[in-house]
N, C-alpha and C positions, 0 to 999 in steps of 0.2 A: 403363363404359369408364374406364378409370384414365388418369391425366394421365401426360404425360412431364414429369419433374421433374430439375432441373441444381442440384446443389449446387456452388459454386463458391467459393473462398476464397484469400485473399492471407494468410500468416502469417509473420510474423519468428522468432519463439522458440517455436511450436508448439502454443499454446494454442487460437488458432482454427482450425489443422488439425485438432486433435482432436475440437472442437465439431463441424467440418464433415464428418466421419468418423462421428460418432455421428448425427447429423442425416440424412444419406445412408444409412447403415444401417436408421433406423428407417422411412424414408419409401422404401425400395428404388429410391433416385434414384442416378443417375450422379454420379460425383464427380471435380472436377478442380481444380488450383492454377492459378489466374489465370493465371498466366504461359504456360500450356500451350494455355489456349482461343482460337480463331478467334473474333473478335467477331462474326462473321457467324454464328456455331454458337447465340448465346444465342437467336435469334429462331425455333429449331427446337423450343425446349423452350415448354411450356403453362406452366410456373412455373420461375423461377429464384430460388434461395435464394442470396446473396450474403454471405459473411462477410468482415469485415475488423478488423483490430486498431485502437485508437484510438491515435495518437500526433500530440501537438501540435496537437490541435484538426483533424486530418485522419483518416481512415478510409483504412487501406494499400489501394491498388489500386483505389478506388473509380472510378474513371474508367471503367473498364472497364464498367460498368453505366450510369454516367450519360451516356456517349457513344454507347452503343448500346441499341436499342430491345429491350425485354422485354415479352414480352404480361403476366405478372404478375409482380411483384418482391416478394420479400422480403428483407429485411438483417437481419443480427445483426452488433453490435458486440461486440469483446471487447477489455476493459480493465481496471485494477486497481480503479477506483472501484466502490463498492457502488451497482448499478441503482437500487436505492430510495432511495438518498439523493441521486442524482446529477441534474442539470436536463440533458440532449443535446442541447437546442433550438438552441444556437448551433452546436454541430458540426454536426447535421443541415442548419441554414439555410445552413451554408458550403460543405458538401457538394453540396447537391441543389437544384434548382431548385424554386418552389413548385409548379410543376405535377406535378413527379416526386416530391415529399413528398407530395402529395395523393394520389397514387395507390400508394404503397408503405407495407407495413406493416413497423415496425421492431420490434426485440428487442435487448436490451442484456444482455450477459453477462459474468461475470468471469472473467479468465484469471490468469497468474501471471507472474512474474518471477525470473531468477537474476541479480541485478546483475554477476554476473563474466561474463555472456555478450554483453552489449550491445555494439555496436563503440562508437567514439570519438565519433562525432557523438551516438547516443542517450545515451550516458553524459553526454555535456556538456549536453544538453537536460535531462536528468533533474536535474543538478546545479543548472542555472539556475533549474529550478523550485523545487528544494528552499532555494534561496536566497531566491526570491520569497515563498515560503511562510514562511520563517522571518523575512522582514522584517515580515509581517502583525502587527499586534497580537494576542496570544493571543485576545482576546475576538471578534475577526473571523475566526478560523481556522473553516472548514467542517469537518465531520466526515471528509470524504475528504482534506482537508489534514493533519488530524491523522493519519490513518490512513498518509498517504504518509509521513510524518517518522517515524512509529514502524516502518515497514517498510523504510525506505531504507537500501540497501546488504546487504540479507539476501536470502535466497530465500524467496518467497512462492508459494502456490499456492492460488487459489481455485475452481479448476475443479470443476464439479459436474454429473456427468450430468443429475440430475435437472431442471437448470434449463432444458433443451432442450424440456422437455414443452409448454410454452405455443406454441412453435412448431410442433410436430408436432401438437397439437391444431388450432391454426388452420389448418393446410394441410390437415389429414383434414376439417375441419367445413366449411371452403369448397369444397375440391375433389374430394370423394370421395362 
């Protein structure tokens, strides 16, 4: 018996939506933007896969899943930092209770950004982040700090369909 799967996402600039579409297609899952989902609908699914972009220590739209019950929850985040070099524990601890953290599987993917597209609030947050990084001594800058400075005010795209395979494998191994 196959499980009923929902992929739901919040995407500001398109990368999270693209990953959500790829995942839903691979798993033959229902796909919806978070803003169109009735919270009570989450409980109708055996598996909920939520995707949200990372912004200023938060996960876009995450309250949909943290405030509503899901039988089996998988979360993927999308940001510019290299997941192999980034510690996401502070972000996850800020956005999830210890109980929800313990029963949720997390994956982290890379997105992209065109610095011409963000609105004024996001642009000012990015400018503040740039300033904070520039004030750090060079020897204290993390690899993601250096990459941020190198790509600031350009168009970058790290989207890679192949990086969804661990999510697909995890769902298939556990639930099919």
